[in-house]
N, C-alpha and C positions, 0 to 999 in steps of 0.2 A: 501470091505471098501474103500471108496474113500476119506475119511477125512484125511487131512494132520496131521501127528503126531505133538504133541506139546512138547516142552521142558519145564520143570519146574525145574529150578536150584535153590538150596538153598545153600548158602555159610555159613557154621557154623564155628564160631571162638571159641566158648565155648558153653557149654550146653544151656545157655540162651542168647547167643549173636550170632545172625544170620541175614542175609538178604536174602530175597527170592522175588518171584514175587509179593506177596501182599504188602510188604513194598515198593518195587520199584514203584508199581502202585500208592500207596498212596502218595509218594513223588511227582510223576509226576502230580497227580491231585491237590495237594496242590499248586504246582508251577503254575498250570494253573488257579485255582480258587481263590487263595489268602486266602483260608479258610480251616482249618482242618475239621470243621463241614460239609462244602459243599463237600469236598473230600470224607469224610466218607459216607455221604448220597448217593453220586454217586455210591459208592461201596457196598451199602446195609449194612453198618455197623453202629453201634451206635456211637454217639459222644464220649462216654466214651472209647470205644474200639479204636477209631482213636487216641484219646489223649494218651492212654496207649502205642500204637505202636510208636507214635512220641517220647514220653518220653523214651522208650526203645532205640530207634535209637539214640536219643541225648546222652544217657548215654554210648552207645557203643563206640563212636568215640571221639577223642581228642577235636573236636570242634562240637558244635551243628549242626545238619542237617537242623533243622527248628527253626525259631524264631517266636514267637507269640506276639501279642499285645492284651491286654484286651479290651473288648468293652467299650462303653462310648458314649459321644456325637459324636465322630468321627467314632465310630464303631470299632470292633476288626478286626483281620486279622492275617494272617500268611504268612511267606515267606520261601522258601527254600534258604538256605545260599549257598555261594560258595562251602563250604565243602560238603553240601548236593548234589549239582550238580556234584561235583567230584566223590562222592561215587556212585551216580546213573549212571554216565558215565562209571565208572569202572565195575559196575555190568552188565550193558547192553553190554559192550564189552566182558565180560566173556560169556554171553549168545550167542552173535553172533559167537564167536570163537567156542563154543561148537556145535552150529548148523552146522557150516561149517565143522568141523572135524567129526561130527557124521553123516552127510548126507549119505555117502555110507553105513554105518552100518544100519541106519534107513531104507534105501531102501531095503536092504537084509531082515531085520526083517519084513517089510511090505509085501514083497513077500511071506513070510512064514505064514502069517495070514490066518485063515480059511475064506472062502467066505461067512460065515453066516451073 
């Protein structure tokens, strides 16, 4: 196996309050596209599911992570707030530290894998 191992870190604050790679990716895509619908489409998820995840994240933290504007003559849109960027930055920092700290352990685990 020559494939690089991947970390998937999920930080759970309470049974229904967590952030993981999917929510982090959704935030990044909303930030880039300016749209919850477009971000969800890029990830292969329904508009409804993307909205549910945004509502969950907004409810988890003291400040909303995403703000949205309804459609109309100027069109709708969404933006990641400063709080959303801060949460995303902290999550990505946790991932980076875990990758760094886990690298020697992963190397040893990889060396133990069967060659099938």
